[in-house]
C-alpha positions in Angstrom: -101.9 -77.9 -31.4 -99.3 -79.4 -29.5 -96.9 -77.2 -31.4 -98.5 -74.4 -30.6 -98.5 -75.0 -27.2 -94.6 -75.3 -27.3 -94.3 -72.0 -29.3 -96.4 -70.2 -26.8 -94.3 -72.0 -24.1 -90.9 -71.0 -25.5 -92.2 -67.3 -25.8 -93.2 -66.9 -22.1 -90.1 -68.7 -21.0 -88.1 -66.0 -22.9 -90.0 -63.2 -21.7 -89.9 -64.3 -18.3 -85.8 -64.7 -19.1 -86.1 -61.2 -20.5 -87.4 -59.6 -17.6 -85.2 -61.1 -14.9 -82.1 -60.1 -17.4 -83.2 -56.3 -16.6 -83.6 -57.0 -12.8 -80.0 -58.2 -12.1 -78.1 -54.6 -12.6 -80.5 -53.3 -10.1 -79.8 -56.3 -7.6 -76.0 -55.9 -8.2 -76.2 -52.2 -7.6 -78.2 -52.8 -4.2 -75.8 -55.4 -3.2 -72.7 -53.3 -3.7 -74.3 -50.4 -1.7 -75.0 -52.6 1.0 -71.5 -53.9 0.8 -69.8 -50.2 0.8 -71.9 -49.5 4.0 -71.1 -52.6 5.7 -67.4 -51.5 5.0 -67.9 -48.1 5.9 -69.3 -49.4 9.5 -66.8 -51.9 10.0 -63.6 -49.3 9.6 -65.9 -46.9 11.9 -66.1 -49.7 14.3 -62.3 -50.9 13.8 -60.8 -47.4 14.9 -57.7 -45.4 13.3 -54.2 -47.3 12.6 -51.7 -46.3 15.3 -47.9 -45.9 13.8 -45.9 -44.8 16.6 -41.8 -43.9 16.9 -39.6 -43.1 19.4 -41.3 -40.5 22.0 -43.5 -39.1 19.5 -46.9 -41.2 18.1 -48.7 -40.2 14.9 -52.0 -42.1 14.9 -53.6 -41.9 11.0 -57.2 -42.9 9.9 -57.6 -42.9 6.2 -61.3 -43.9 5.1 -61.9 -43.4 1.3 -65.6 -43.4 -0.2 -66.5 -42.8 -3.8 -67.5 -38.7 -3.3 -66.8 -38.7 0.3 -63.4 -36.8 1.3 -60.7 -38.3 2.8 -59.8 -37.8 6.7 -56.4 -37.7 8.6 -56.1 -37.8 12.7 -52.6 -36.7 13.7 -52.2 -37.2 17.7 -48.8 -35.8 18.8 -47.4 -37.1 22.5 -46.1 -34.7 24.7 -42.6 -36.1 26.5 -41.5 -34.2 29.7 -37.8 -34.3 31.0 -37.0 -33.7 34.4 -33.2 -32.8 35.5 -32.3 -33.0 38.7 -29.2 -31.0 39.8 -26.8 -32.4 42.5 -24.9 -29.7 44.9 -21.4 -30.3 45.8 -19.7 -28.5 49.1 -16.2 -28.6 49.3 -14.5 -27.4 52.5 -10.9 -25.7 52.5 -8.7 -25.8 55.9 -6.4 -23.2 56.2 -3.3 -23.3 58.4 -2.0 -20.3 59.7 2.2 -20.7 60.6 3.3 -18.0 63.0 6.4 -16.8 61.9 9.4 -14.9 64.0 8.8 -11.2 64.7 11.2 -8.5 63.7 10.7 -6.7 67.4 13.3 -7.3 70.0 16.9 -8.2 69.9 18.5 -10.8 67.7 22.2 -12.7 68.1 24.1 -13.7 65.2 27.1 -15.7 64.4 28.8 -15.0 61.2 28.3 -17.8 58.5 31.8 -18.4 57.7 34.1 -17.3 60.9 31.4 -18.1 63.4 32.3 -16.7 66.9 35.0 -14.8 65.8 32.7 -12.1 63.7 29.2 -11.6 65.7 27.0 -9.0 65.9 23.7 -8.2 67.7 20.1 -6.1 66.3 17.6 -5.0 68.6 14.9 -3.5 66.5 11.9 -1.6 68.0 9.6 -0.3 65.4 7.5 1.4 67.5 10.6 3.8 68.5 11.3 3.4 65.0 15.3 2.7 65.9 17.8 0.2 65.6 20.4 -0.9 68.2 23.7 -2.7 66.8 26.6 -4.1 68.2 29.3 -6.3 66.9 32.7 -7.7 67.5 35.5 -9.2 65.2 38.2 -10.5 67.5 41.4 -12.5 65.9 44.9 -13.8 67.5 47.7 -11.6 66.5 50.4 -14.4 65.7 53.6 -13.9 64.6 54.0 -11.0 66.8 56.5 -10.1 70.1 53.2 -11.2 72.0 50.4 -13.1 70.9 47.6 -10.9 72.4 43.8 -11.1 71.3 42.9 -8.2 69.3 39.3 -7.4 69.3 37.5 -4.5 67.6 34.1 -3.8 69.3 31.4 -1.3 67.6 27.9 0.0 68.5 25.5 2.3 66.7 21.8 3.5 67.3 20.2 4.2 63.7 16.8 5.6 62.4 14.7 2.7 60.6 14.2 3.9 57.1 12.1 0.7 55.9 10.4 -1.9 58.1 8.0 -4.8 57.3 7.1 -8.1 58.6 10.1 -9.7 56.8 12.8 -7.4 57.0 14.1 -4.0 58.9 16.7 -1.3 57.3 17.9 1.1 59.4 20.2 4.5 58.5 23.1 5.1 61.1 25.4 8.2 61.3 27.6 7.8 64.4 29.7 4.5 65.4 31.1 3.9 68.7 34.8 1.9 68.1 36.5 0.3 70.8 39.9 -1.1 70.2 40.8 -4.0 72.7 44.1 -6.0 73.2 44.8 -8.2 75.7 47.5 -11.0 76.7 47.2 -13.7 79.4 51.3 -12.7 79.7 51.4 -10.4 82.7 54.4 -8.5 81.1 52.3 -6.8 78.6 50.0 -3.8 79.6 46.4 -4.7 77.8 45.2 -1.8 75.9 41.7 -0.7 75.7 40.3 2.3 74.3 36.9 3.4 72.9 36.6 6.4 70.2 33.4 7.9 67.9 35.4 7.1 64.8 34.8 8.1 61.5 32.9 4.9 59.9 30.3 4.4 57.4 27.8 1.4 59.0 25.2 -0.3 56.8 22.9 -3.1 58.1 19.8 -5.0 57.7 17.6 -7.1 59.4 16.1 -9.4 56.8 14.3 -12.9 56.4 12.0 -12.4 59.3 14.8 -11.8 61.9 16.9 -15.2 60.9 19.6 -13.2 59.0 21.5 -10.2 59.2 24.2 -8.3 57.0 26.5 -6.0 58.1 28.9 -3.8 56.5 31.3 -1.4 58.5 34.3 0.8 56.8 36.4 3.4 59.1 39.4 5.7 58.6 41.1 5.5 61.7 44.7 7.1 60.4 47.8 5.6 59.7 49.3 3.3 62.4 45.4 3.8 63.6 46.4 7.3 65.1 42.5 7.7 65.7 43.8 5.7 68.8 45.6 7.1 70.9 49.0 5.9 73.2 49.3 2.9 70.6 53.1 1.6 71.0 54.9 0.2 68.0 53.9 -3.5 69.2 50.4 -2.8 69.4 50.3 -1.8 65.9 52.4 -4.8 64.7 49.8 -6.6 66.8 46.6 -5.6 64.9 48.5 -5.6 61.3 49.2 -9.7 61.9 45.7 -10.3 63.8 43.8 -9.0 60.9 46.0 -8.8 57.6 44.3 -12.0 56.2 41.2 -12.0 57.8 38.1 -13.3 55.6 35.6 -11.1 56.9 38.0 -8.4 58.8 40.6 -6.6 58.0 42.9 -3.8 59.2 46.2 -2.1 58.1 48.2 0.2 59.5 49.8 1.6 56.4 46.5 3.5 55.4 44.5 2.8 58.5 41.5 1.3 56.6 39.1 -1.1 58.7 36.8 -3.1 57.2 34.2 -5.4 58.5 31.6 -7.6 56.9 29.1 -10.0 58.4 26.6 -12.4 57.3 24.9 -13.8 60.9 22.7 -16.8 61.2 21.0 -16.9 64.6 22.4 -17.9 67.8 21.4 -17.9 71.4 23.9 -15.4 72.8 27.2 -13.7 71.8 28.3 -12.5 75.3 27.1 -8.7 75.1 23.8 -6.8 74.2 22.7 -3.7 72.6 20.6 -1.4 74.4 18.3 1.1 72.6 18.5 3.4 75.7 21.9 3.8 75.8 
C-alpha cells in the first residue's frame, strides 16, 4: 500500500513538474516583452543624443526595435556673421605759390659780364608787344686816349608766343646808338643814333627771371653806318670790343655781335617805354 502511494506521488510530482516546464517559455516571453517596453520608454524619456562640432550642431537619435523602423533626427544650427565697416576720411591741403608775372619791365645784368652788358624787357601781353633795350660798354685800352665805348640798342617787337612762363617776340627795326666819351676834355665825345641793319632775337623765360638776347648788325667797313667817325674813334671801338666775351665789333668787316643771358637786377639806369 505504501509502495502504491509513493508511486502515485511520484506521478503527481512529475506531472506537476511537466506542467510547470510548459509554463516557463510563456513567462519568459512576457518578461522580455515587458523589458523591451521599458527600454523603449526609457529611451523616449532620455531624449536624443547631441553631437556638436564648430558652429554646426547635429543631433542624432536612433531607436531600434525588432520590426520597428529606425528614425534619424538632424538639427542644423544657423550662424549669423556681422561685418562692421569703418570709413577713414583723408584731408588734403594744397598750398598755392604765386609766381612772378611776365607782365611789366624786367631789368637784367649779364650772368658773365655783369653791368657791362645789361638789358630791359618791358612786356605787355594785352597789347601783344615787347619793348627791348640793352647796352654793352667797354673801355678802349691801348688807344691814344682811353674812352668808354658804348653801344645802346632799342626795339619794339610783336609777341609771337606768350605763356605764364615765357614770352617770345619778333623784332623788325633796331635803333642803335654809338657813344664814345672820355674824361679828357681835349677829345670831343661822339654820340650818334641810327636805324641799323640788324637781326634781333630775344625772349623772356623762367617766369620773368631770365632773358636771352642776340643782336647781330652789319655796320659796314670801318663802321661806316655811323657818319663822322675819325680814325681815333675807329681804333677805340676795335680796342674796346676786339676780345669781348659777350660783345664783339670789328672795323674790318663792320660786324657787331652782342649776346646776353640775363639775371634779375633792381635797376640798370635806363628804361624801355612801349609808347616810344
